C-alpha positions as CSV (number, residue, x, y, z in Angstrom):
1,M,71.1,-4.9,-3.5
2,T,72.1,-7.3,-0.7
3,R,71.2,-6.4,2.8
4,F,74.9,-6.0,3.7
5,A,75.5,-3.6,0.8
6,A,72.5,-1.6,1.9
7,V,73.8,-1.3,5.4
8,L,77.3,-0.5,4.1
9,G,75.7,2.3,2.0
10,L,74.1,3.8,5.1
11,A,77.4,3.7,6.9
12,L,78.9,6.1,4.4
13,G,76.7,8.9,5.5
14,A,74.6,10.0,8.4
15,P,71.1,8.7,8.5
16,P,68.2,11.2,8.8
17,A,67.7,12.5,12.3
18,V,65.1,10.5,14.2
19,A,63.2,11.9,17.2
20,A,63.7,10.0,20.4
21,Q,60.7,7.7,21.2
22,Q,59.8,4.8,23.3
23,A,57.5,1.8,23.1
24,P,53.9,2.7,24.2
25,G,53.4,1.8,27.9
26,Y,57.1,1.1,28.6
27,V,58.1,0.8,32.2
28,V,61.8,1.4,32.1
29,N,64.8,2.6,30.1
30,D,68.2,0.7,30.3
31,S,71.3,2.8,30.7
32,H,73.7,-0.2,30.7
33,F,73.4,-3.0,28.1
34,H,76.0,-5.2,26.4
35,L,74.8,-6.6,23.0
36,T,77.9,-8.8,22.8
37,N,80.1,-10.8,25.3
38,Y,83.8,-11.2,25.9
39,V,84.3,-13.1,22.6
40,Q,82.2,-10.6,20.6
41,Q,79.2,-13.0,20.3
42,G,75.8,-11.9,21.2
43,T,72.1,-11.3,20.4
44,D,71.1,-10.2,16.9
45,I,69.9,-6.6,17.4
46,H,66.6,-7.3,15.5
47,D,65.9,-10.1,18.0
48,F,66.8,-7.8,20.8
49,V,64.2,-5.3,19.7
50,K,61.7,-8.0,20.2
51,I,63.1,-8.9,23.6
52,M,62.7,-5.2,24.6
53,G,59.1,-5.5,23.6
54,D,56.8,-2.9,25.1
55,K,58.4,-2.9,28.5
56,V,61.8,-1.2,27.7
57,G,61.7,2.1,26.0
58,R,65.3,3.0,25.2
59,V,68.6,1.3,25.7
60,A,72.2,2.6,25.9
61,L,73.8,0.0,23.5
62,F,77.4,-1.2,23.6
63,G,79.6,-4.2,23.2
64,I,82.5,-5.2,25.4
65,P,85.8,-3.5,24.7
66,L,87.8,-6.5,25.7
67,Q,88.3,-9.8,24.0
68,Q,89.1,-12.9,25.9
69,S,91.9,-14.7,24.1
70,W,91.8,-18.5,23.6
71,S,95.1,-19.9,24.6
72,Y,95.4,-23.6,23.7
73,A,98.2,-24.0,26.1
74,N,95.9,-22.8,28.9
75,T,92.5,-24.3,28.2
76,G,93.1,-26.8,25.3
77,D,90.0,-27.4,23.3
78,F,87.8,-25.5,25.7
79,A,86.9,-22.1,24.2
80,P,86.4,-19.6,27.0
81,T,83.7,-17.0,26.6
82,Y,84.1,-15.2,29.9
83,Y,87.2,-13.6,31.6
84,L,86.9,-15.9,34.6
85,Q,87.1,-19.1,32.5
86,S,90.7,-18.7,31.5
87,D,94.1,-17.4,32.7
88,A,94.8,-16.2,29.2
89,P,94.9,-12.4,28.8
90,L,92.3,-10.0,27.6
91,Y,93.0,-7.4,24.9
92,Y,91.3,-4.3,23.6
93,Y,89.0,-5.0,20.6
94,S,88.4,-1.8,18.7
95,F,86.2,-3.4,16.0
96,T,83.4,-3.5,18.6
97,D,82.6,0.1,17.7
98,A,82.1,-0.6,14.0
99,F,80.1,-3.7,14.8
100,I,77.7,-1.8,17.1
101,A,77.4,1.0,14.5
102,M,76.6,-1.4,11.7
103,A,74.1,-3.3,13.9
104,Y,72.4,0.0,14.7
105,R,72.2,1.1,11.1
106,S,70.6,-2.1,10.1
107,L,67.5,-1.1,12.0
108,K,64.5,0.8,10.8
109,P,64.5,4.5,11.8
110,A,61.8,4.0,14.4
111,E,63.9,1.2,15.9
112,Q,67.0,3.3,15.9
113,A,65.3,5.9,17.9
114,R,65.1,3.4,20.8
115,F,68.9,3.1,21.1
116,D,71.8,5.3,22.1
117,P,74.9,3.5,20.9
118,M,78.1,4.0,22.9
119,I,81.8,3.9,21.9
120,T,83.9,1.4,24.0
121,G,86.7,0.1,21.8
122,F,89.6,2.2,23.2
123,N,92.4,1.7,25.7
124,P,92.0,4.3,28.5
125,A,95.7,4.1,29.2
126,D,96.5,5.3,25.7
127,M,97.0,9.0,25.0
128,Y,95.5,8.3,21.6
129,A,92.2,7.0,23.0
130,A,90.5,10.3,22.5
131,D,91.6,10.3,18.9
132,H,90.0,6.9,18.4
133,I,86.7,8.3,19.8
134,K,86.9,11.2,17.4
135,R,87.5,9.0,14.4
136,V,84.6,6.8,15.3
137,L,82.2,9.8,15.5
138,Q,83.4,11.1,12.2
139,T,83.3,7.6,10.5
140,F,79.8,6.9,11.8
141,P,78.0,10.3,12.1
142,G,74.5,10.2,13.5
143,V,75.1,7.0,15.5
144,F,76.8,7.4,18.9
145,S,75.6,9.3,22.0
146,G,78.4,8.5,24.5
147,I,81.4,6.5,25.5
148,G,81.5,3.4,27.7
149,E,81.1,1.3,29.7
150,F,84.9,1.6,29.9
151,T,87.0,0.4,32.8
152,I,89.8,1.8,35.0
153,H,89.9,-0.4,38.1
154,K,87.9,-3.7,37.9
155,E,88.3,-6.8,40.0
156,F,90.1,-9.6,38.1
157,V,89.8,-7.8,34.8
158,S,92.5,-5.0,35.2
159,A,95.2,-7.5,36.0
160,K,94.5,-9.6,32.9
161,I,95.2,-6.8,30.4
162,P,98.8,-6.7,29.2
163,G,100.7,-3.4,28.9
164,E,100.3,-0.3,30.9
165,T,97.6,-0.6,33.5
166,A,94.8,1.9,33.3
167,S,94.9,4.4,36.1
168,L,92.8,7.3,37.4
169,R,96.0,9.3,37.5
170,N,96.9,8.7,33.8
171,P,96.5,11.9,31.7
172,A,95.1,9.7,29.0
173,L,91.9,9.5,31.0
174,D,91.8,13.3,31.3
175,R,92.1,13.6,27.5
176,I,89.2,11.2,27.1
177,L,87.0,13.1,29.6
178,D,88.0,16.4,28.1
179,F,86.9,15.3,24.7
180,A,83.7,13.8,25.9
181,G,82.8,17.1,27.6
182,E,83.7,19.1,24.4
183,V,81.4,16.9,22.3
184,G,78.6,16.3,24.8
185,L,79.1,12.5,25.0
186,V,77.8,10.7,28.1
187,A,80.6,8.8,29.8
188,I,79.8,5.5,31.5
189,L,82.8,4.8,33.7
190,H,83.4,1.6,35.7
191,N,85.7,2.1,38.6
192,D,85.5,-0.1,41.7
193,V,85.0,1.8,45.0
194,D,87.8,-0.3,46.6
195,M,90.2,-3.1,45.8
196,P,89.3,-6.7,46.5
197,F,90.4,-7.9,49.9
198,P,91.2,-4.4,51.2
199,K,93.4,-3.8,54.2
200,P,91.2,-3.3,57.3
201,G,90.9,0.4,58.2
202,Q,92.4,1.6,55.0
203,D,90.7,4.4,53.1
204,P,89.6,3.3,49.6
205,Y,92.1,5.1,47.5
206,P,90.1,4.4,44.2
207,A,87.2,6.4,45.5
208,V,89.5,9.3,46.5
209,Q,91.2,9.3,43.2
210,L,88.0,9.0,41.3
211,A,86.6,12.1,43.0
212,E,89.7,14.0,42.1
213,V,89.4,13.1,38.4
214,L,85.7,13.9,38.2
215,R,86.1,17.3,39.8
216,R,88.6,18.2,37.0
217,H,85.9,17.6,34.4
218,P,82.8,19.5,35.4
219,K,81.5,19.8,31.8
220,T,81.4,16.0,31.2
221,T,78.3,14.1,32.0
222,V,79.5,10.9,33.9
223,I,77.6,7.9,35.0
224,W,79.5,5.9,37.7
225,A,78.7,2.3,36.9
226,H,77.3,0.0,39.6
227,C,77.9,2.5,42.4
228,G,81.5,1.2,42.3
229,L,80.5,-2.3,43.5
230,G,81.5,-5.7,42.1
231,R,81.3,-9.4,42.5
232,I,83.7,-9.4,45.5
233,V,84.1,-5.7,45.9
234,H,81.4,-5.4,48.6
235,P,80.0,-2.1,49.9
236,V,82.6,-0.5,52.1
237,K,81.7,0.5,55.6
238,D,80.9,4.0,54.6
239,Q,79.5,3.2,51.1
240,L,76.3,5.2,51.4
241,G,78.3,8.0,53.1
242,I,80.7,8.1,50.1
243,V,77.8,8.3,47.6
244,Q,76.0,10.9,49.8
245,R,79.0,13.1,50.0
246,A,79.6,12.9,46.3
247,L,75.9,13.8,45.6
248,T,76.1,16.9,47.9
249,D,79.4,18.1,46.5
250,P,78.6,21.0,44.0
251,R,81.8,20.2,42.2
252,L,80.3,16.7,41.3
253,A,76.9,17.9,40.1
254,H,77.7,16.3,36.7
255,V,78.1,12.8,38.1
256,H,75.3,10.3,38.2
257,I,75.1,6.8,39.7
258,D,73.8,3.7,37.9
259,I,72.4,0.8,39.9
260,S,73.0,-1.8,37.2
261,W,74.1,-5.5,37.6
262,D,72.5,-8.2,39.6
263,E,75.7,-8.3,41.8
264,V,74.8,-4.7,42.9
265,A,71.1,-5.5,43.3
266,K,71.9,-8.3,45.7
267,Y,73.5,-5.8,48.1
268,L,70.9,-3.1,47.8
269,V,67.9,-5.5,48.4
270,A,69.7,-7.8,50.8
271,S,67.5,-6.8,53.8
272,P,64.7,-4.5,54.8
273,E,67.3,-2.2,56.3
274,S,69.5,-2.0,53.1
275,I,66.4,-1.4,51.0
276,Q,65.3,1.4,53.2
277,A,68.7,3.0,53.4
278,A,69.1,2.9,49.6
279,A,65.6,4.2,49.0
280,D,66.2,7.1,51.5
281,L,69.4,8.1,49.6
282,I,67.7,7.9,46.2
283,N,64.6,9.9,47.4
284,R,66.9,12.7,48.6
285,H,68.7,12.8,45.2
286,P,66.2,11.5,42.6
287,D,67.9,13.3,39.7
288,R,71.2,11.5,40.2
289,F,70.3,7.8,40.0
290,I,69.7,5.8,36.8
291,F,68.6,2.2,36.2
292,G,70.5,-0.2,34.0
293,T,70.5,-4.0,33.6
294,D,74.1,-4.7,32.7
295,E,72.8,-7.8,31.0
296,V,75.0,-9.4,28.3
297,A,73.5,-10.9,25.1
298,P,70.2,-12.1,26.6
299,K,68.1,-14.7,24.8
300,E,64.6,-13.8,26.2
301,Q,62.8,-11.0,28.0
302,G,62.6,-12.8,31.4
303,A,66.4,-13.1,31.6
304,Y,66.9,-9.5,30.3
305,L,64.6,-8.0,32.9
306,K,65.9,-10.1,35.8
307,V,67.7,-7.1,37.4
308,Y,64.6,-4.9,37.0
309,D,62.5,-7.5,38.8
310,M,65.1,-7.8,41.6
311,Y,64.7,-4.1,42.3
312,A,60.9,-4.3,42.8
313,P,61.2,-3.9,46.6
314,L,63.5,-0.9,46.2
315,F,61.2,0.8,43.6
316,A,58.3,0.2,46.0
317,K,60.0,2.4,48.6
318,L,60.7,5.3,46.3
319,T,58.5,8.3,45.9
320,P,56.5,8.3,42.7
321,E,58.7,11.1,41.4
322,A,62.0,9.3,42.3
323,S,60.8,6.0,40.8
324,E,59.8,7.7,37.5
325,K,63.2,9.5,37.3
326,V,65.3,6.5,38.1
327,R,63.4,4.2,35.8
328,K,62.8,6.6,32.9
329,G,63.3,10.3,33.2
330,N,66.9,10.6,34.1
331,Y,67.9,8.5,31.1
332,E,65.9,10.6,28.7
333,R,67.2,13.8,30.1
334,L,70.8,12.8,29.8
335,F,70.7,11.0,26.5
336,D,68.4,13.5,24.8
337,R,70.8,16.2,25.6
338,A,73.7,14.1,24.4
339,R,72.0,13.4,21.1
340,T,71.5,17.1,20.4
341,Q,75.1,18.1,21.4
342,V,76.8,15.2,19.6
343,R,74.9,15.8,16.4
344,A,75.8,19.5,16.5
345,W,79.5,18.6,17.0
346,E,79.5,16.2,14.1
347,K,77.9,18.8,11.9
348,A,80.6,21.3,12.8
349,N,83.4,18.7,12.5
350,P,82.8,16.5,9.4
351,R,85.2,13.8,8.4
């Protein structure tokens, strides 16, 4: 039997349950990792297991839900691989979910236990998006633990997607979060805290609308990606205040913050003052922050762990308890619970 045939056979039924485990002596789990890039190319998952080595225990695994189109009229013979390399549009690429599932199922059971695959190939402006998520779960039982990273507001990206613009006030998003809560899926949501080049003195309406959405879905575990920051979406004047108020709002107890992406790290470790302010906030709320790399298809371990290394000054300012939770414990708590709940839902709702 060919390897592809063997993997295809696995895809027709759920693999045996595998207990969550990590590499001995691991130092971190990764809540935010893209195996593939904006043209669906990436690192072979077997090579990535070697890149993780004994330093990374578990990884939330996903592709990128958007494909950068290659418009010859725009870039000629140059084939863009990133959304900033072309004016041509992006489009939703649903096959990413099948690709991630098949890659995961090609691993040995002990290797599978180190990954929590995520569903990303849906359009959050589509009322049928929740139905897509349900179909993926029923087609690939035993694989997925969550949804995302999926995007509502994102600098440069949102404007490049044709059709209806994703919005925090679109009921399609409510359907997605309702279904995630019903199943037990972790939802990793990217939503910028503000728009690029905001009007001075204007309240960041994305942050206000995001809080409204999240309060409507208290049963859904949500990870807010990158603290809402971006390449040019800088921390707003009251950034730490916004996060602090969210973390002390009992209606948002289901919301967690990831500190993934080197663009975020550069803000948090920019100065001794920023490091101390971020550490103070995390030390007050150690159960609510979670580390991720946001790396895309790395080739070797040094590049993969670049963001982890950037955060060394911040980790040094955390209490031992907070450091352990941010680097390891919060990931395991959220995704262990998701695995149990999602497998139970799949058993009760077979294809």
